[in-house]
Structures are given as structure tokens and as C-alpha cells.
C-alpha positions in Angstrom: 22.9 21.5 15.0 19.7 19.6 16.7 20.0 16.0 15.7 16.4 14.6 13.9 15.3 11.2 14.8 13.6 9.4 12.4 13.6 6.4 13.5 9.9 6.6 14.0 7.6 8.7 11.6 4.3 8.0 10.3 4.9 6.6 6.8 1.1 7.0 3.8 1.4 5.0 1.0 0.5 7.2 -1.8 -2.2 6.1 -4.3 -4.0 3.3 -2.6 -6.3 2.8 0.6 -6.1 -0.3 2.7 -8.2 -1.8 6.0 -6.8 0.4 9.2 -8.0 0.3 13.2 -10.6 -2.3 13.8 -11.8 -3.0 9.3 -12.4 -6.7 8.3 -8.3 -7.4 6.5 -6.9 -4.1 8.7 -4.6 -6.3 10.7 -3.9 -10.1 7.9 -2.9 -6.2 5.5 -1.0 -5.4 8.5 0.9 -8.8 8.5 1.8 -9.2 5.3 3.1 -5.2 4.3 5.2 -6.3 7.5 6.1 -9.8 5.6 7.1 -7.9 2.3 9.4 -5.7 4.2 11.0 -7.2 7.1 15.0 -7.4 6.2 14.5 -6.0 3.4 16.6 -3.1 2.2 13.6 -0.4 0.9 12.9 2.8 -0.7 11.2 5.5 0.6 10.3 8.2 -2.3 8.5 11.6 -0.1 6.2 13.0 -2.0 4.8 14.9 0.8 3.8 15.5 4.4 -0.4 15.7 5.1 -1.3 18.4 7.8 -0.7 16.1 10.7 2.6 15.6 10.2 2.6 11.7 8.1 5.1 11.8 5.4 3.4 11.0 2.6 5.2 9.1 -0.4 6.3 5.6 -2.2 7.9 3.0 -0.5 9.5 0.0 -2.3 11.1 -2.8 -2.1 12.8 -5.2 -4.0 12.5 -2.9 -6.7 8.1 -3.8 -6.7 5.9 -1.2 -4.3 4.9 -3.1 -1.8 0.9 -2.5 -2.3 1.2 -4.8 -5.1 1.3 -8.1 -3.0 -1.4 -6.6 -0.7 -2.7 -5.2 -4.3 -2.7 -9.2 -5.3 -4.0 -11.2 -2.3 -7.3 -8.1 -2.0 -6.0 -5.7 0.8 -6.3 -3.0 -1.0 -8.2 -0.5 -3.8 -5.6 1.8 -6.1 -6.3 5.6 -6.0 -5.5 8.0 -9.2 -2.9 9.4 -7.6 -0.6 5.5 -7.3 2.4 6.3 -8.9 2.9 5.3 -12.6 6.3 3.6 -12.3 4.2 1.0 -11.2 1.2 1.2 -12.8 0.5 -1.8 -15.2 2.1 -4.2 -12.1 -1.2 -2.6 -9.7 -3.5 -3.2 -12.5 -2.8 -6.3 -12.7 -2.5 -7.0 -9.6 -6.0 -5.7 -8.4 -7.7 -7.1 -11.6 -6.8 -10.6 -9.9 -8.3 -9.5 -6.6 -11.1 -8.5 -8.0 -11.7 -11.4 -10.9 -11.2 -13.9 -7.3 -12.8 -11.4 -5.7 -10.8 -11.6 -3.1 -11.2 -10.2 0.6 -12.1 -6.9 0.2 -13.3 -7.7 -3.7 -15.4 -10.5 -2.5 -18.8 -8.4 -2.0 -18.3 -5.8 -5.3 -20.6 -6.7 -7.8 -19.3 -5.4 -11.2 -21.0 -3.7 -13.2 -21.4 -3.5 -17.1 
């Protein structure tokens, strides 16, 4: 029987984009996500694996999607495929950040 070491896997949140690498706010977004899940029991729901071997799915802590704090802080954007179970919370969080023009929304111009 083969043993698979899953102590270090590549995981991507489904339905949300957030700054990475050298993009503005990437370090802040990563730190907020890290603080959200640090020393916390999390639930991982895997949806798929992409062509690069990244697991894609939902990550929640205390029954809340971990992207909610990122969205509320203006450090993430929703995509169409965000899990519907969290749609009210996520939409409210993103709306708050957009209205306050937080972080990635600071230069966003609303169109009518």
C-alpha cells in the first residue's frame, strides 16, 4: 500500500480571487488568511484538481468561509463560482469593502 503525504498540498479557494506574489496587498491578504485559520479547526471541501495539480475547493473555519474576512477587508473579489451556501455573507462583505473603497477597491469607479 502506498502512503501519500498530504502535509503540504497546493490548495486554491474556489470562487474568489485575491492578490498574490508581488501584487499590491498580497502580503496583507496572506497574513489575514493565515490569522483566520491559525490554530483553528478547518473544514476542506474539495471540488476538483486543476491541470497544475492544485486542489480547488472550499475552506471554512467556525462554519464561515475563510474568504469572508478577506472580502470584508477589501483583499479579495468574488467570482461567479463562489459557493452559494455563503452567498449572503460574501456579497455583504464585498459590498461593504466596495462602498468603503477598501484596499483593492480604492480606485474602483462605480458605474450606473
